[in-house]
C-alpha positions in Angstrom: -95.6 -3.8 103.6 -99.2 -4.3 104.7 -101.7 -6.2 102.7 -103.7 -3.0 101.9 -100.7 -1.1 100.6 -99.6 -4.1 98.6 -103.0 -4.3 96.9 -103.0 -0.6 96.2 -99.4 -0.7 94.8 -100.4 -3.6 92.6 -103.5 -1.8 91.3 -101.5 1.3 90.6 -98.8 -0.7 88.8 -101.5 -2.4 86.6 -103.0 0.9 85.7 -99.7 2.4 84.7 -98.8 -0.7 82.7 -102.1 -0.5 80.9 -101.7 3.1 80.1 -98.3 2.4 78.6 -99.6 -0.5 76.6 -102.5 1.7 75.4 -100.0 4.3 74.2 -97.5 1.9 72.6 -99.5 -1.1 71.5 -103.3 -0.7 71.2 -106.2 1.3 72.5 -107.8 -1.9 73.6 -105.6 -2.0 76.7 -108.0 0.6 78.2 -110.1 -2.4 79.0 -107.5 -3.5 81.5 -107.6 0.0 83.2 -111.4 -0.2 83.3 -111.3 -3.7 84.8 -108.8 -2.6 87.5 -111.0 0.4 88.3 -114.2 -1.6 88.5 -112.5 -4.2 90.7 -111.3 -1.5 93.1 -114.8 0.0 93.1 -116.6 -3.4 93.8 -114.1 -4.4 96.5 -114.8 -1.1 98.3 -118.5 -2.1 98.6 -118.3 -5.9 99.0 -115.0 -6.4 100.7 -114.2 -9.2 98.2 -110.7 -8.7 96.6 -109.1 -11.5 94.7 -105.7 -9.7 94.7 -105.8 -9.5 98.5 -106.6 -13.2 98.7 -103.6 -14.1 96.5 -101.2 -11.8 98.3 -102.4 -13.2 101.7 -101.7 -16.7 100.4 -98.2 -15.5 99.4 -97.6 -14.4 102.9 -98.2 -10.7 102.9 -99.2 -9.7 106.4 -102.1 -7.5 107.3 -99.9 -4.8 109.0 -101.2 -1.8 110.7 -104.6 -0.1 109.8 -104.1 2.0 106.7 -100.3 1.6 107.0 -100.1 4.7 109.1 -98.0 3.2 111.8 -100.5 4.1 114.5 -101.4 1.5 117.1 
């Protein structure tokens, strides 16, 4: 899996987890959803993504552009 797809999968997983926690535990978990969304938005403008840096250190490769398989 490429780095871009790994970051998107992680962000999606965090959003789904925060929605479940909001439903079953407390409405305050919406803050996690807002944080993930704000991080995705700022990284689209700045290119700075802490999750990508962590996954890169864990050995996730860059892969093909957009994960489409085109070269």
